[in-house]
C-alpha positions, 0 to 999 in steps of 0.5 A: 500500500502506498502512502502519498501526501498531496501538497496543494494549499491555495486557492479554491480553484487551484485546489479543485484542479488537483482533485482529479489526480486523486482519482488517477492514483486510485485507478493505479493503486486502489489501496493507496492512502492519500493525505492532503496538505492545504490552507485552512480556508480551503480544507473542506475541498479535499475533505469532500473527497471520500478517498482523501484520508487525512487533511493537514491544514496550515494557516500561512496567511494568518501566520504571516500577520501574527508572527510575534504571537506564541500561539502562531509558533505553537500551531506551526510546531503542531503541524510540523510534528503531525506531518513528520509522524507518518513516512510517505512513499511520495510527497508531491508538491503540485503547487510549485511555490516556495511556500508550498515546497518549504512546508512540504519539506516538513513531511518525511519521504521522497519529494517530487515536484516540477523542475526549475523551468516548469514553475513560476518560482524556480527556487522551489525545485531545490526542495525536491529530490525528483524533478520533472519538466512539464510544459506550461502550455497546457491546462493546470489540471493536465499539468497536475495529473502529469506531475503525479503520474510521473512521480508515481510511475504510471502512464500520463492520463489522456481521458477527461478528469474525474474530480471524485467529489461525493456529496456529504449528508445534508445539514438541517438547513440544506435538507430544507433548502430544495431549489424550485425546479427547474433551477440554475445557479448564478455565481455572481460573486468574485474576489475582485471587482474587475472580474465581475459581470455587469449586473444588468447582464445578470438581470437580462440573463435571469429574465431570459430563463424566467420566461422559460420557467427557470428559477435563478438562484443566487448564493452569497458570502459577504454583505456586498454579495448579498446586496448584489444578489438582492438587487438582481433578484428584485428585477428577475421573476422567480429569482431566489436569494439563497441563505448564507451557506458553507462550502459543504452546504453548497455541495448539497445545493449546487447539484440540484441546479440544471446548470451554473453560470459563474464569473472567475471564482472558485465556486465555478470550478466547484460546480464543475467538480460537482458534475454540474454543467458550467459556463464561466465568464472571464472579464479580466483574466485569461481562462486558457490555462486555469479556466474551469475544466469540465469533467467526465459527467458535465461539460464546461465552457469558458467565455471572455478573457482580459478586457472582454465582457461576454454578451448575453447571446454568447452565454445563452448559446454556451448554456445550450451547448453544455446542457446538450453535451450533458444529455449526450453523456448520460447513459 
């Protein structure tokens, strides 16, 4: 039995990109024990994978702001001790950053990672005993699956990714929260205003599907996001502003939707990982290498790019395409 530590600490979409490698490992080593090292704010993502055994959490973002506190160093010692306890057959840093390489070094076992020419921070490669040249000119999911395959000695996968997430038992809140069918999810919130899709576009899209009897469902996490959701919902018939939900709660709600439309946000990647067809909208970043990647059960289409704002007609056409593709994949 192989024991493997996956190191992917941040951020939400990037952690999701690493999930298909877990399924690849299990296909070749069904009895493998797979652990994961992740930033505390994203720990629920590997925990949603039923085959990830132990999730170690770090708090680099918080620790940096609290370096003079005794509690910070206590937490660091605890994580170091926990990581050093097991002996791993492979420690694979799929993040490829100095911070991830340094923390991965706390774990015992042969360390694998990208070579100096294959990562943004070449010094990180000095922490690895085994280094691999992997082209930047491919999607992040493919790069990670390739790195893990080379690290463990099996053929590089050529099939569509399987994220392997399984919805956990619903909480009392989400048990009571059943989306009105047919419904779709509008993932309108993101980390930077430059990534937002105009509210008038969301309203126009919501009205388009309301005319066909579809309910537009709007999740939110912050007060600003809730206000935006409420403004959109006021102008869209049958729109529903969801209550504030945790990531695990969203994992039981999002799969109820027929499709998702989302901006450049981790939740768009999350919807794809939950086998929901996704149309992702990019207005300030290039989705070519890190956009939403559809899996084996549901397709994804990325629209837009830097200084490009997808229009309503393009989004509607893409939604039709991903939902048709899903119907064709159904047995």
